[in-house]
C-alpha positions in Angstrom: 39.2 117.8 149.8 39.8 118.7 146.2 37.6 117.5 143.4 36.9 118.5 139.9 37.3 117.4 136.3 40.6 116.2 135.0 42.9 119.1 134.2 41.2 121.6 136.5 44.3 122.5 138.5 43.7 120.5 141.7 47.1 118.9 141.8 48.9 122.2 141.2 47.1 123.9 144.1 47.6 120.8 146.3 51.3 121.1 145.7 51.2 124.7 147.0 49.5 123.5 150.2 52.1 120.7 150.6 54.9 123.4 150.3 53.2 125.3 153.1 53.6 122.2 155.3 50.0 120.9 155.2 49.4 117.1 155.0 48.5 116.4 151.4 47.6 113.2 149.6 48.0 112.7 145.9 45.3 111.2 143.7 45.3 107.4 144.3 44.5 106.7 140.6 47.6 108.5 139.5 49.7 106.7 142.0 48.4 103.4 140.7 49.1 104.4 137.1 52.6 105.5 138.0 53.3 102.2 139.7 52.1 100.2 136.7 54.0 102.4 134.2 57.1 101.8 136.3 56.5 98.0 135.9 56.6 98.5 132.1 52.9 98.5 131.4 51.4 101.0 128.9 48.6 103.3 129.7 46.4 101.5 127.2 46.9 98.3 129.2 46.3 99.9 132.6 43.2 101.8 131.7 42.0 99.7 128.7 39.2 98.2 130.8 38.2 101.3 132.7 35.7 99.6 134.9 38.3 97.1 136.2 40.7 100.0 136.7 38.2 102.0 138.7 37.2 99.0 140.8 40.9 98.2 141.5 41.6 101.6 143.1 38.7 101.5 145.7 40.6 99.4 148.3 43.6 101.6 148.0 41.5 104.7 148.4 39.8 103.2 151.5 43.2 102.2 153.0 44.7 105.7 152.5 41.7 107.5 153.8 41.5 105.2 156.9 45.0 106.4 157.8 43.9 110.0 157.9 43.7 112.0 161.1 40.6 114.0 161.9 42.8 116.2 164.2 44.9 117.5 161.4 44.0 119.5 158.3 44.5 117.2 155.4 44.1 117.9 151.7 43.0 115.1 149.4 43.5 115.2 145.6 40.2 113.3 145.0 38.5 111.1 147.6 36.3 108.1 147.7 33.1 109.9 146.5 34.9 110.8 143.3 34.7 107.1 142.4 30.9 107.4 142.2 31.2 109.7 139.2 34.1 107.7 137.7 32.1 104.4 138.0 29.2 106.1 136.2 31.6 107.3 133.4 32.9 103.7 133.1 29.3 102.4 132.8 29.4 100.8 136.3 26.6 100.9 138.9 28.0 103.0 141.8 25.4 101.7 144.2 28.0 99.8 146.3 30.0 103.0 146.9 27.2 105.2 148.4 27.2 103.4 151.8 31.1 103.5 152.0 31.1 107.2 151.1 28.5 107.9 153.8 31.0 106.6 156.4 33.5 109.3 155.5 33.6 113.0 156.4 35.5 115.8 154.8 35.4 119.3 156.4 35.3 121.1 153.1 34.8 120.0 149.5 36.4 122.2 146.9 35.3 121.6 143.3 37.8 123.2 140.9 36.2 124.8 137.8 37.5 123.1 134.6 40.5 124.5 132.7 41.3 123.7 129.1 42.2 120.0 129.0 45.9 119.2 128.9 46.9 115.7 127.9 49.4 113.8 130.1 50.7 110.3 130.9 47.6 109.3 132.9 44.6 111.0 131.3 42.2 109.2 129.0 39.1 111.3 129.4 37.6 113.2 126.4 36.5 116.8 126.4 32.9 115.6 126.6 33.6 113.3 129.5 35.4 116.1 131.4 32.2 118.2 131.4 30.1 115.2 132.5 32.6 114.5 135.3 32.5 118.1 136.4 28.7 118.0 136.7 28.5 114.6 138.3 31.2 115.2 140.9 29.4 118.2 142.3 26.0 116.4 142.2 27.4 113.4 143.9 29.0 115.3 146.7 25.8 117.3 147.2 23.8 114.1 147.3 26.2 113.0 150.1 25.3 116.2 152.1 28.3 118.3 151.3 28.3 122.0 150.5 30.4 122.1 147.4 32.6 125.2 147.2 33.4 126.0 143.6 37.0 127.3 143.0 36.8 129.6 140.1 39.3 129.7 137.2 42.0 132.2 138.1 45.7 132.2 138.8 47.2 129.5 140.9 48.0 132.0 143.7 44.4 133.3 143.6 43.0 129.8 143.8 45.3 129.0 146.7 44.3 132.2 148.5 40.6 131.4 147.9 40.9 127.9 149.4 43.0 129.3 152.3 40.2 131.9 153.1 37.7 129.1 153.2 39.6 126.9 155.7 40.5 129.6 158.1 39.2 128.7 161.5 39.1 124.9 160.9 
């Protein structure tokens, strides 16, 4: 499971694992944003009320994760526990998410160290909120009982090799 602040390189490394033939799931929030953009909505409309947006993706995350197979190594670009941190950022109380997150299990949690922010079609976070998210994401996964493996800033190939070395034997 990959987590980390926006623009930390998670998706790029995930794409490398997909190319190796691993089952990989893209970030649900991005998929939702892409669907809405394709319908002609603007990002400001989609994420204008961040709390509503964050709430709207929870059922989609749950449905996607419920289809996962524990018998197969699967990489997730963000998972349900990430929503705890995003709820906090949006000023929402994440209390309702904790019990749902405790029902899930991820064999490894990789938190990617932040890279310099890059603006794109889906991001609305500020530099300050990126640092808060990086901190909160690790804290929230640890609170759920996970050992969080930090993926240091390095080349894409080095990050891929680092993750690969941590999953050997799963």
